[in-house]
Each structure stands twice: as C-alpha cells, then as structure tokens.
C-alpha positions as a printed NumPy array, in Angstrom:
array([[186.484,  56.549,   6.104],
       [182.812,  56.146,   7.011],
       [182.069,  59.824,   6.216],
       [183.718,  59.439,   2.811],
       [181.792,  56.234,   2.146],
       [178.528,  57.973,   2.93 ],
       [179.393,  60.594,   0.336],
       [180.589,  58.202,  -2.246],
       [177.005,  57.139,  -2.097],
       [176.705,  60.   ,  -4.339],
       [179.091,  58.362,  -6.496],
       [180.219,  57.595,  -3.961],
       [178.884,  55.248,  -1.167],
       [181.551,  52.588,  -0.949],
       [180.412,  49.932,   1.461],
       [183.211,  47.488,   0.832],
       [186.566,  47.151,  -0.839],
       [188.987,  49.765,  -2.029],
       [188.617,  52.448,  -4.609],
       [188.786,  52.423,  -8.352],
       [189.821,  55.939,  -9.369],
       [190.44 ,  57.649, -12.683],
       [192.947,  60.249, -13.806],
       [190.224,  62.304, -15.493],
       [186.906,  63.548, -14.092],
       [183.74 ,  63.601, -16.128],
       [183.68 ,  66.935, -17.944],
       [180.859,  69.296, -16.939],
       [179.24 ,  69.029, -20.379],
       [175.861,  67.553, -19.456],
       [173.092,  68.578, -17.109],
       [171.847,  66.141, -14.504],
       [168.28 ,  64.937, -14.798],
       [166.043,  67.308, -12.801],
       [164.716,  64.361, -10.783],
       [168.194,  63.769,  -9.322],
       [168.201,  67.044,  -7.42 ],
       [166.626,  67.319,  -3.996],
       [166.678,  65.461,  -0.695],
       [167.101,  61.703,  -0.372],
       [167.068,  59.367,   2.642],
       [168.284,  55.842,   3.385],
       [169.823,  53.805,   6.191],
       [173.326,  52.425,   6.523],
       [174.148,  48.818,   7.406],
       [173.682,  49.623,  11.131],
       [170.195,  51.083,  10.633],
       [171.371,  54.667,  11.113],
       [169.732,  57.306,   8.906],
       [171.628,  58.586,   5.885],
       [170.346,  61.803,   4.371],
       [171.769,  63.534,   1.33 ],
       [170.862,  66.655,  -0.552],
       [171.853,  67.138,  -4.184],
       [171.908,  70.713,  -5.539],
       [173.045,  72.511,  -8.64 ],
       [175.906,  74.936,  -7.916],
       [176.805,  76.094, -11.424],
       [176.478,  75.212, -15.064],
       [176.391,  71.393, -15.076],
       [178.066,  71.3  , -11.646],
       [176.452,  69.868,  -8.546],
       [177.053,  69.445,  -4.815],
       [176.121,  66.502,  -2.63 ],
       [175.861,  67.138,   1.115],
       [175.357,  64.448,   3.747],
       [173.33 ,  65.081,   6.883],
       [173.946,  62.507,   9.61 ],
       [170.981,  61.369,  11.675],
       [168.674,  64.185,  10.628],
       [170.934,  67.041,  11.697],
       [170.455,  70.443,  10.063],
       [174.143,  71.026,   9.281],
       [175.907,  68.952,   6.629],
       [178.766,  66.731,   7.747],
       [180.431,  66.556,   4.343],
       [179.87 ,  67.971,   0.9  ],
       [181.415,  67.141,  -2.429],
       [181.12 ,  68.611,  -5.88 ],
       [180.331,  66.315,  -8.77 ],
       [179.523,  66.225, -12.468],
       [177.313,  63.833, -14.421],
       [177.314,  62.259, -17.856],
       [175.016,  59.93 , -19.76 ],
       [176.573,  57.265, -21.981],
       [174.433,  54.654, -23.653],
       [171.66 ,  53.704, -21.248],
       [173.611,  54.66 , -18.133],
       [174.073,  57.773, -16.06 ],
       [177.426,  58.308, -14.363],
       [178.688,  60.785, -11.816],
       [182.204,  61.795, -10.915],
       [183.699,  63.427,  -7.811],
       [187.193,  64.233,  -6.615],
       [188.499,  61.679,  -4.114],
       [190.362,  62.847,  -0.97 ],
       [194.125,  62.315,  -1.18 ],
       [194.061,  59.789,   1.683],
       [192.018,  57.529,  -0.579],
       [194.163,  57.924,  -3.645],
       [193.141,  61.326,  -4.952],
       [192.067,  61.582,  -8.569],
       [188.372,  61.013,  -9.433],
       [185.743,  58.404,  -8.746],
       [183.163,  57.383, -11.312],
       [179.948,  55.687, -10.231],
       [176.68 ,  54.823, -11.894],
       [173.217,  55.897, -10.852],
       [169.627,  55.416, -11.873],
       [166.343,  57.021, -10.939],
       [163.631,  54.386, -10.668],
       [159.897,  54.611, -11.327],
       [159.462,  54.079,  -7.569],
       [161.183,  57.448,  -6.91 ],
       [164.391,  55.832,  -5.727],
       [167.968,  56.857,  -6.38 ],
       [170.109,  53.746,  -6.85 ],
       [173.892,  54.131,  -6.787],
       [176.424,  51.716,  -8.238],
       [180.175,  51.471,  -7.818],
       [182.653,  49.511,  -9.858],
       [183.675,  46.071,  -8.625],
       [187.362,  46.361,  -7.752],
       [188.249,  42.746,  -8.54 ],
       [186.518,  42.752, -11.909],
       [188.243,  45.985, -12.874],
       [191.539,  44.4  , -11.757],
       [190.805,  41.504, -14.139],
       [190.043,  44.005, -16.91 ],
       [193.493,  45.511, -16.388],
       [195.062,  42.058, -16.561],
       [193.239,  41.39 , -19.833],
       [194.434,  44.776, -21.174],
       [190.815,  45.934, -21.677],
       [191.722,  49.033, -19.625],
       [195.038,  50.654, -18.709],
       [196.01 ,  51.392, -15.142],
       [197.939,  50.343, -12.088],
       [197.58 ,  49.464,  -8.425],
       [197.978,  52.263,  -5.918],
       [198.091,  52.325,  -2.133],
       [195.28 ,  54.051,  -0.207],
       [194.333,  54.371,   3.454],
       [191.966,  51.407,   2.917],
       [194.414,  49.159,   1.054],
       [195.286,  48.65 ,  -2.582],
       [193.136,  50.605,  -5.   ],
       [193.307,  50.955,  -8.764],
       [194.176,  54.029, -10.795],
       [192.707,  53.793, -14.307],
       [194.677,  55.778, -16.871],
       [192.672,  54.883, -19.993],
       [191.146,  57.939, -21.687],
       [187.457,  58.476, -20.857],
       [186.177,  57.495, -24.324],
       [187.861,  54.078, -23.882],
       [186.557,  53.767, -20.32 ],
       [182.977,  54.46 , -21.386],
       [183.169,  52.173, -24.409],
       [184.162,  49.42 , -21.982],
       [181.636,  50.295, -19.258],
       [178.767,  50.745, -21.725],
       [179.31 ,  47.335, -23.318],
       [176.358,  45.152, -22.192],
       [178.808,  42.266, -21.744],
       [180.35 ,  44.246, -18.867],
       [177.148,  45.038, -16.969],
       [178.353,  42.901, -14.048],
       [181.133,  45.444, -13.366],
       [178.614,  47.482, -11.382],
       [177.569,  46.688,  -7.815],
       [174.587,  48.36 ,  -6.14 ],
       [175.889,  50.216,  -3.098],
       [172.989,  52.379,  -1.962],
       [169.291,  52.89 ,  -2.505],
       [167.706,  56.167,  -1.417],
       [164.063,  57.245,  -1.291],
       [162.992,  60.764,  -2.174],
       [162.2  ,  62.83 ,   0.911],
       [158.698,  64.314,   0.723],
       [158.768,  68.066,   0.261]])
C-alpha cells in the first residue's frame, strides 16, 4: 500500500484512512496548469525522499511517476486528468482494484512559494455527507478497510465540494517543492 499512497500524492498520497472513490473519473476536458508539470520532491513521514515527475502524455492527459530515494527508474506511474471548478483544481486517477477500483479525486494547489500541495477528502466527513444525503454512495471493502464509493454524478459532487461551507472536507496530505532544473 505504501507505493500506492506515494502515488496518490498525485491525487493521490493517502497517508491515513481508507479511500473515497468515485464511479466516474474527471473527463479529459481541461489542460493542467503548465506549472504543475515537471519534477517535484518531498519526504515521507520517515524522512525518506519522495520524488515525482508529472508529464503530459496526450491531449489533457497526464502521467505521474514516483522515483524512490533518487533512483533513475520509476517505481510506479499512474495516468490522471485534471479539472478546475470554482477556485479549486482537482485531479483524478484510476485506483487499483485491491483498493476498491473506480477513481480517486483529490485537490491540488500551486503556491507562490513554488510548492505543489495535495489534498485528499476526509473519509469520515464524506461518510457524514452520505448520512445527510448530501451525496449518494455506499461503503465498500478494500485491502485497507472500509472505503466509500460515491455514486453521485460529477456535477453534484463538484457543487458539493466547491461550496465554501465544505472546505473542511479537504485534508493536506503532501507538500512538494519544485526540483531545480
């Protein structure tokens, strides 16, 4: 699971809890901001280096590759798409079947300090949203425990996520610095 968590740092880095997944991916209708592409570095909770490279691989399609400990060969790579709704950028990637399959959606921002900050959805708050009927979905088993499968259509999901009253649904999971060229 640690390799998958490192990649979810692209939507991706899940440092705790189980997954919130969606039946639909983000459509490849928008281009990522140019500043997102390139090489990024961080450290995990144990102080080990985390390096990722984000590249365009097609029209509005991108690939994230992780490079453990400065190695030249990627350990994992995942394709993703991006979308901007309101003031937020989101990215979406397919989730391995062992972790529920379907698609993850995470938030990201590019800061003035040349950092890439990644956010995941808080599992318990999304569970409460399901209980309040703000979103539709169900629990699902994964290799890490109970996750959530959200079945609401994407327009409903983004209306909910973009509502400023729901800004606490997002949890910062990783902060990367741009690698000097």
